[in-house]
C-alpha positions in Angstrom: 3.5 -20.1 -6.4 2.0 -22.2 -3.5 -1.6 -22.7 -2.4 -3.2 -23.0 1.0 -0.1 -21.9 3.0 -0.7 -21.4 6.8 0.0 -17.8 7.7 0.2 -18.0 11.5 3.7 -19.4 11.5 4.9 -16.6 9.3 3.9 -13.9 11.8 5.4 -13.0 15.2 1.9 -13.0 16.8 1.1 -16.5 15.5 -2.4 -15.8 14.2 -4.2 -16.3 11.0 -5.6 -19.0 8.7 -4.3 -20.0 5.2 -3.5 -17.9 2.2 -5.2 -19.2 -1.0 -2.0 -18.3 -2.9 1.4 -17.6 -1.5 4.6 -16.5 -3.4 8.1 -15.5 -2.3 9.8 -12.8 -4.3 13.6 -12.9 -4.1 14.1 -10.5 -7.1 12.2 -7.6 -8.6 11.4 -9.7 -11.6 9.8 -12.4 -9.3 7.7 -9.7 -7.5 6.5 -8.4 -10.8 5.6 -11.9 -12.0 3.6 -12.5 -8.8 1.7 -9.2 -9.2 1.0 -10.0 -12.9 -0.4 -13.4 -11.7 -2.7 -11.6 -9.2 -3.9 -9.1 -11.8 -4.7 -11.9 -14.3 -6.7 -13.8 -11.6 -8.3 -10.8 -10.1 -6.7 -11.5 -6.7 -6.1 -9.1 -3.8 -2.5 -8.9 -2.8 -1.1 -8.7 0.8 2.6 -7.9 1.0 4.6 -9.1 4.0 8.2 -9.7 4.9 9.2 -10.4 8.5 5.6 -10.7 9.7 6.2 -8.7 12.8 3.5 -6.1 12.2 0.7 -8.1 10.5 -2.4 -9.7 11.9 -4.3 -12.1 9.6 -7.9 -13.4 10.3 -8.7 -17.0 11.1 -10.5 -17.3 7.8 -7.1 -16.7 6.1 -6.6 -14.6 3.0 -8.5 -15.4 -0.2 -6.0 -13.6 -2.5 -2.2 -13.7 -2.8 0.2 -13.2 0.1 3.5 -12.0 -1.4 6.5 -12.4 0.8 9.3 -10.0 -0.1 12.7 -11.7 0.2 15.0 -9.2 -1.6 18.5 -9.5 -0.2 21.7 -7.4 -0.3 23.4 -4.7 1.7 26.0 -2.1 0.6 27.7 -0.1 3.3 30.2 2.7 2.5 32.6 4.3 4.9 31.1 7.7 4.1 27.9 6.4 5.9 25.8 5.6 2.8 23.9 2.4 3.3 21.7 0.7 0.7 19.7 -2.3 1.9 17.3 -4.5 0.0 13.7 -4.6 1.4 13.8 -8.2 2.5 16.9 -7.8 4.7 16.5 -8.3 8.5 16.3 -4.9 10.1 18.2 -5.8 13.2 21.0 -7.4 11.2 21.4 -4.2 9.3 21.6 -2.2 12.6 24.3 -4.6 13.8 26.3 -4.2 10.5 26.1 -0.4 10.8 27.3 -0.4 14.4 30.3 -2.6 13.5 31.4 0.0 11.0 30.9 2.8 13.5 28.0 4.3 11.6 25.6 6.2 13.9 21.9 6.8 13.4 20.2 3.4 13.9 21.6 2.2 17.2 18.4 3.1 19.2 16.4 1.0 16.8 18.1 -2.2 17.8 16.1 -5.3 18.5 13.1 -4.2 16.4 11.8 -7.2 14.5 10.9 -7.2 10.8 12.5 -6.2 7.5 14.2 -3.2 6.1 11.3 -2.5 3.6 8.7 -2.2 6.4 10.6 0.5 8.3 9.7 3.5 6.0 6.0 2.5 5.8 5.3 3.3 9.4 8.4 5.4 10.0 9.7 3.0 12.6 11.1 4.7 15.7 12.2 4.1 19.3 14.1 5.8 22.1 14.4 9.1 20.3 15.3 7.9 16.8 13.2 7.2 13.7 14.1 6.1 10.2 12.9 9.4 8.7 16.0 11.0 10.2 18.4 8.9 8.1 16.5 7.7 5.0 17.6 9.7 1.9 15.6 7.7 -0.7 13.9 4.5 -1.5 12.9 2.4 -4.5 9.5 0.8 -5.0 7.3 -0.9 -7.5 4.0 0.6 -8.5 1.6 -2.4 -8.1 -0.7 -1.1 -10.9 1.8 -0.3 -13.6 4.7 -2.5 -12.4 7.0 0.5 -13.0 9.9 1.1 -10.6 9.8 4.5 -8.8 12.3 6.4 -6.7 11.2 8.5 -3.7 13.2 11.1 -1.9 12.9 11.6 1.8 10.5 14.5 1.3 8.5 12.4 -1.2 7.9 9.8 1.5 5.9 12.4 3.6 7.1 11.0 6.9 5.2 11.9 10.0 5.0 10.2 13.4 4.8 6.4 12.9 3.5 6.9 9.4 4.2 7.9 5.8 2.5 8.2 2.4 2.8 4.4 2.1 0.6 3.9 5.2 -1.7 6.8 4.3 -2.9 8.0 0.9 -0.8 5.5 -1.0 -1.4 2.5 1.2 -1.1 -0.8 -0.8 -0.1 1.1 -3.9 3.7 0.5 -3.8 6.0 -2.4 -2.8 9.3 -1.0 -1.4 12.3 -2.9 -2.8 15.3 -1.0 -1.4 16.1 1.8 1.1 19.1 4.2 1.2 20.2 5.6 4.5 22.8 8.3 5.3 24.4 7.5 8.6 27.2 9.3 10.5 30.7 7.8 10.3 32.2 7.5 13.8 29.3 9.6 15.0 28.1 10.0 18.6 25.2 8.0 19.9 21.8 9.6 20.2 20.8 10.1 23.8 17.6 12.2 24.0 15.1 9.7 25.4 14.8 9.8 29.2 14.5 6.1 29.8 17.6 5.4 27.7 19.6 8.2 29.3 18.6 6.7 32.7 19.8 3.3 31.6 23.1 4.8 30.7 23.5 6.8 33.9 22.6 10.0 32.1 25.3 9.4 29.5 28.1 8.7 32.0 28.4 5.1 30.7 29.6 6.6 27.4 31.9 9.3 28.9 35.2 7.4 28.4 34.3 5.8 25.1 35.2 7.2 21.7 32.3 8.1 19.3 31.6 5.4 16.8 31.6 1.6 17.4 32.5 1.7 21.1 29.6 4.1 22.0 27.1 2.6 19.6 27.7 -1.0 20.9 27.1 0.1 24.5 23.9 1.9 23.5 22.7 -1.1 21.5 23.2 -3.4 24.5 21.3 -1.0 26.7 18.4 -0.8 24.2 18.2 -4.6 23.9 18.0 -4.9 27.7 15.2 -2.4 27.8 13.3 -4.1 25.1 13.9 -7.6 26.6 12.5 -6.4 29.9 9.3 -5.4 28.1 9.2 -8.6 26.0 9.7 -6.5 22.9 12.4 -8.7 21.5 11.3 -11.8 19.7 12.3 -14.8 21.9 10.8 -18.3 21.6 11.6 -18.8 25.3 9.5 -15.8 26.2 5.7 -16.4 25.7 5.0 -12.7 26.2 6.9 -11.8 23.1 4.3 -13.5 20.9 3.0 -10.1 19.8 3.3 -7.3 17.2 5.2 -5.2 19.6 3.3 -1.9 20.3 -0.3 -2.5 19.4 -1.4 1.2 19.7 0.2 4.5 18.7 1.0 7.2 21.3 -1.5 10.0 20.7 -0.3 13.5 19.9 -2.2 16.2 21.7 -2.5 19.9 21.3 -2.0 22.1 24.4 -5.8 22.4 24.7 -6.3 18.7 24.4 -3.6 18.0 27.0 -5.3 20.5 29.4 -8.6 18.7 28.9 -6.9 15.3 29.5 -5.4 16.6 32.7 -8.7 17.9 33.9 -10.4 14.5 33.2 -7.6 12.7 34.9 -8.0 14.8 38.1 -11.8 14.7 38.0 -11.6 10.9 38.1 -9.3 11.0 41.1 -6.0 10.8 39.4 -3.0 12.3 41.0 -0.1 14.3 39.5 0.5 15.5 35.9 -0.1 13.6 32.7 3.2 12.2 31.4 4.3 13.4 28.0 7.4 12.9 25.9 9.0 14.0 22.6 9.8 11.1 20.3 10.5 12.6 16.9 12.0 15.5 15.0 8.8 17.5 14.9 9.0 18.2 18.6 5.4 17.3 19.2 4.4 16.2 22.7 2.8 12.8 23.0 1.0 11.0 25.7 2.0 7.4 26.3 -0.8 5.1 25.2 0.3 2.6 27.8 -0.4 5.2 30.5 -3.9 5.9 29.1 -4.6 2.2 29.0 -3.6 1.6 32.6 -5.4 4.7 33.8 -8.5 3.4 32.1 -8.6 0.3 34.4 -6.6 -2.2 32.4 -3.6 -3.8 34.0 -0.5 -5.5 32.7 -1.1 -9.2 32.6 -4.9 -9.0 32.1 -6.0 -12.0 30.0 -9.2 -13.2 28.4 -9.9 -15.9 25.8 -6.2 -16.8 25.6 -5.1 -13.3 24.6 -4.0 -10.5 26.9 -2.0 -7.5 27.8 1.6 -8.3 28.3 2.7 -8.3 31.9 5.8 -6.4 30.9 4.3 -3.6 28.8 0.7 -2.4 28.6 1.1 -1.5 24.9 1.7 -5.1 23.7 -1.2 -7.4 23.1 -0.1 -11.1 23.3 -1.4 -14.3 21.8 -1.4 -17.1 24.4 -3.2 -19.6 22.0 -6.2 -17.4 21.2 -7.7 -16.2 18.0 -7.6 -13.0 15.9 -11.2 -12.4 16.8 -10.4 -12.5 20.5 -7.4 -10.2 20.0 -9.4 -7.6 18.1 -12.2 -7.8 20.7 -9.7 -7.0 23.4 -8.2 -4.2 21.3 -11.7 -2.8 20.6 -12.6 -2.9 24.3 -9.4 -1.0 25.2 -10.1 1.6 22.5 -13.7 2.1 23.7 -12.9 2.4 27.4 -10.0 4.9 26.8 -12.3 6.9 24.5 -15.0 7.0 27.2 -12.6 7.8 30.0 -10.4 10.4 28.3 -12.1 11.3 25.0 -9.0 10.1 23.1 -9.2 7.4 20.4 -6.3 5.1 20.3 -5.0 4.1 16.8 -4.0 0.5 16.1 -0.4 0.3 14.9 0.0 -3.1 13.1 -1.7 -4.0 9.8 -4.9 -5.8 10.5 -5.7 -7.7 7.3 -9.3 -7.8 6.3 
């Protein structure tokens, strides 16, 4: 247990003051000990791992920040993968690809830990973890009992789950089990990825499994790097939480209303939509809504700004959490006024 630990260096966006208490849990027992300490001292607990999806305030956190460092990965040739929550997500993707296990390749380059992926049902380029997770283990913070959840129990929806909704802050995920496809074919349903791979022709002469998956991973990494969505100390625009807003899901009537508003304001053409999950729902790119509302890539104020490489990423250029949230609030307000659509913040903003 440590005291007064600076939080900004522990996050990819580099913001936040100090935690009054800070503990690292490398075993289930250590996590339970930290939670018991917090209960005895009536402390709020904020769980984190990779720090890629968390924004802390300048005032810091007056409770206990618990960093999950559980380690260990088991990969079977039948495609069953069991990974501890503290493992690097991208390292797990690399390991799966080396064994020719398909199902995670499009999620390459996403920062953070394994345990965070089920919480917001991480997804990109036509894949999301809900498609491969079979079960997960967690600790109930209140009772300290260990619980197992099936895929259905997790209540996955687009970029969310029960762990981000009704049971937010109730459980600490300790391990996740995935079922991948041995020597499976790569998933090519997302238009931008298909275009990068010449509509799949780049894979035409490659056998399913490692050869295909490696090429897809390289293409995904290039796409993400071009958007500064891969953490890179040499790239100041990658000092972010990745996508700061979720892509809104609209009904047919809402999409019709959005199109009408777009044309009434002088916009040309149709509103772009895409399908990015198993539910088949059409979504409107939040980046498009932001730019159509008058914001531009590269806009800056108070040392924070919109990435010049992707309108969904808000970047810290030496600013403050207050400035970042003020910019986010302005974007939300203008998009709401312009299109009557309220953008939802994706990362965890710690109170």
